[in-house]
C-alpha positions as CSV (number, residue, x, y, z in Angstrom):
1,M,-27.1,5.5,-10.0
2,K,-23.8,5.6,-11.4
3,K,-23.1,9.2,-9.6
4,I,-23.4,7.7,-6.4
5,T,-21.2,4.9,-7.0
6,Y,-18.4,7.3,-8.1
7,L,-18.8,9.6,-5.2
8,I,-18.7,6.6,-2.8
9,L,-15.6,5.2,-4.7
10,I,-14.0,8.8,-4.4
11,A,-14.6,8.8,-0.8
12,L,-13.1,5.5,-0.1
13,V,-10.0,6.4,-1.8
14,A,-9.8,10.0,-0.3
15,L,-10.4,9.4,3.4
16,P,-7.7,7.1,4.3
17,L,-5.4,9.5,2.8
18,A,-6.4,12.4,4.9
19,G,-5.2,10.3,8.1
20,C,-1.6,10.5,6.8
21,T,-1.4,14.2,7.2
22,N,0.2,14.3,10.6
23,M,2.6,11.3,10.1
24,S,6.3,11.8,10.4
25,K,8.5,11.6,7.4
26,T,9.6,8.1,8.7
27,Q,6.0,6.8,9.4
28,Q,5.2,8.0,5.6
29,G,8.0,6.5,4.2
30,T,7.4,3.1,6.2
31,L,3.8,3.0,5.2
32,S,4.6,4.0,1.3
33,G,7.1,1.1,1.3
34,G,4.9,-1.5,2.8
35,V,2.1,-0.4,0.4
36,I,4.3,-0.4,-2.7
37,G,6.0,-3.7,-1.7
38,G,2.7,-5.5,-1.1
39,A,1.4,-4.6,-4.5
40,A,4.4,-5.6,-6.0
41,G,4.5,-8.7,-4.2
42,A,1.4,-10.0,-5.0
43,G,1.6,-8.8,-8.7
44,I,4.9,-10.6,-9.1
45,T,3.7,-13.9,-7.5
46,A,0.4,-13.9,-9.2
47,I,2.3,-13.8,-12.8
48,A,4.5,-16.1,-11.6
49,G,2.0,-18.7,-10.6
50,G,2.2,-18.6,-7.0
51,N,0.0,-17.6,-4.1
52,P,-0.4,-13.8,-4.3
53,W,-1.2,-13.5,-0.6
54,V,2.1,-15.0,0.4
55,G,3.8,-12.8,-2.0
56,G,1.8,-9.4,-0.9
57,A,2.7,-10.3,2.8
58,I,6.4,-10.8,2.0
59,G,6.6,-7.9,-0.1
60,A,4.7,-5.7,2.4
61,G,7.2,-6.7,5.0
62,A,10.2,-5.9,3.0
63,G,8.8,-2.6,1.5
64,A,8.1,-1.4,5.0
65,L,11.2,-2.1,6.1
66,T,12.9,-0.6,3.0
67,G,10.8,2.5,3.2
68,Y,11.4,2.5,7.0
69,M,15.4,2.4,6.4
70,I,15.4,4.9,3.5
71,S,13.5,7.6,5.5
72,K,15.9,7.2,8.5
């Protein structure tokens, strides 16, 4: 049973990454910035005692914008 669970988890992680192969450098930078910013915003907001959903949304927006500007 554990093997099946691990295989499903690996597939869930690997499949979305395969969709990024045909992206331009700007698209990859924007996506990476958004993901990193969202995770950082949610984490920092949760530690500070705020709403992690709001922090994640703000962090994702700021990260995507920063990733876009850096990749241009």
